[in-house]
C-alpha positions in Angstrom: -15.3 -11.4 -20.2 -13.2 -11.6 -16.3 -12.3 -15.2 -15.8 -13.7 -16.8 -12.7 -11.4 -16.3 -9.4 -10.9 -19.5 -8.9 -10.2 -20.2 -12.9 -7.8 -17.3 -12.3 -6.1 -18.8 -8.9 -5.5 -22.2 -10.8 -3.8 -20.0 -13.6 -2.0 -18.4 -11.1 -1.1 -20.4 -7.9 0.8 -17.4 -6.3 1.1 -13.5 -6.3 4.1 -12.2 -6.0 3.4 -8.5 -2.9 5.9 -6.2 -2.8 5.8 -5.8 1.2 6.6 -3.2 3.9 6.8 -2.1 7.4 4.9 1.0 8.2 4.8 1.8 12.0 3.4 -1.2 13.3 1.9 -2.4 10.4 3.4 -5.1 8.1 1.9 -4.8 4.7 1.6 -5.7 1.2 1.2 -4.6 -2.3 0.5 -6.5 -5.8 3.9 -5.9 -7.2 2.6 -4.8 -10.6 1.3 -1.5 -8.6 5.2 -0.8 -7.9 7.6 0.6 -9.9 10.1 1.8 -7.9 11.5 2.4 -4.2 13.8 5.6 -3.2 14.9 7.6 -0.9 12.7 10.1 1.2 13.3 13.4 0.3 11.9 16.9 1.2 8.3 17.1 1.3 6.6 20.0 0.4 3.4 20.3 2.2 0.6 21.3 0.6 -2.5 23.4 2.5 -6.2 22.2 2.7 -5.1 18.5 1.9 -6.6 15.9 3.5 -4.0 14.5 6.7 -3.0 11.6 5.2 -1.4 13.2 2.3 1.9 14.9 3.9 2.9 16.8 0.7 4.3 16.3 -2.5 7.6 15.8 -3.8 9.3 15.9 -7.1 10.9 12.8 -9.2 11.7 12.2 -12.3 10.1 15.6 -13.2 6.8 14.6 -12.1 5.1 16.4 -8.8 3.8 13.4 -6.6 1.5 13.3 -3.6 3.1 11.5 -0.7 0.5 9.1 1.1 0.7 8.4 4.7 -1.1 5.2 5.1 -1.1 4.7 8.9 -3.3 7.8 8.8 -5.0 6.9 5.6 -5.8 3.4 7.4 -6.7 5.5 10.9 -3.5 3.9 12.8 -1.0 6.1 13.3 0.5 8.6 11.8 4.1 7.7 9.8 7.5 9.6 10.5 9.8 10.6 7.6 13.4 9.6 9.0 16.9 9.2 7.9 15.8 5.3 6.7 12.3 6.3 5.8 12.1 5.1 2.3 8.8 6.0 0.0 8.1 3.3 -3.1 5.9 4.8 -6.1 2.4 2.8 -6.3 0.3 3.4 -9.4 -2.8 2.2 -10.4 -4.2 3.3 -14.0 -3.6 6.8 -14.3 -3.1 6.9 -10.6 0.7 7.7 -9.0 1.4 8.2 -5.6 4.4 7.9 -2.9 3.8 6.1 -0.1 5.7 6.0 3.1 7.8 3.0 4.2 9.5 2.5 7.6 11.1 -0.7 6.4 11.1 -2.0 2.9 10.7 -6.3 3.7 10.9 -7.3 -0.4 9.1 -9.2 -2.8 7.4 -12.5 -1.5 5.8 -14.9 -3.6 2.5 -15.9 -1.6 0.8 -18.9 -2.9 -2.9 -17.9 -3.7 -4.0 -20.7 -1.3 -2.5 -19.3 1.4 -4.6 -16.0 1.1 -7.1 -15.8 3.7 -10.2 -13.2 3.5 -10.1 -9.7 5.6 -11.5 -10.4 8.5 -15.3 -9.5 8.9 -16.7 -7.2 11.0 -13.2 -5.3 11.3 -12.6 -1.4 11.0 -12.8 1.0 8.2 -9.3 -0.7 6.8 -10.6 -4.1 6.2 -12.7 -2.6 3.5 -8.9 -2.0 1.5 -8.1 -5.5 1.9 -7.5 -8.6 -0.6 -6.5 -10.8 2.3 -4.3 -11.9 5.1 -1.2 -14.3 5.1 -0.1 -16.0 8.5 3.3 -15.5 8.4 5.8 -18.5 9.7 7.8 -19.2 12.6 7.7 -15.4 15.1 6.8 -12.8 12.2 3.5 -11.3 12.1 1.0 -11.7 9.5 1.5 -9.6 6.6 -2.0 -7.5 5.3 -1.9 -8.0 1.9 -3.7 -4.5 0.2 -6.1 -3.8 -2.5 -3.7 -0.8 -3.2 -6.0 0.1 -6.8 -8.8 0.5 -4.4 -6.9 2.4 -1.8 -5.5 4.9 -4.3 -8.9 5.6 -5.7 -10.4 5.8 -2.4 -7.4 8.6 -1.3 -8.1 10.5 -4.7 -11.5 10.5 -3.9 -11.2 11.7 -0.6 -8.6 14.5 -1.9 -10.9 15.8 -4.3 -14.0 16.0 -2.2 -12.4 18.4 0.1 
């Protein structure tokens, strides 16, 4: 039986997120969903795949699909450059590389500071755990429900 969310928040007053920037978005995913960060290498495009799959790349003897979160969330298109990084994201048996323009690092966020996703938002809001208002002149960080995002991406890719 799963613990009540309020009890879980009391047991874990902070949550660790891997924060990064892609395009104009500042995003975070739970750190337990990130295996490692690597330089974006050569991508092999795949025919007849959704536009948010940029292609595949080899990593440690495995073939990883590489996701463009900007296209997946309908916020633009990522570009691979010399400073582009990929983080290897995992949930259950699903593993994928995700494009990140800039890695902002790990950040411990008090659960009490995580605001709920905006109501009536765009399609991207369904994949949000919440939003953290940044201090000072920094932008807010959108916290992704990475497990749900990766499962939805897989369903969309298989449905084609």
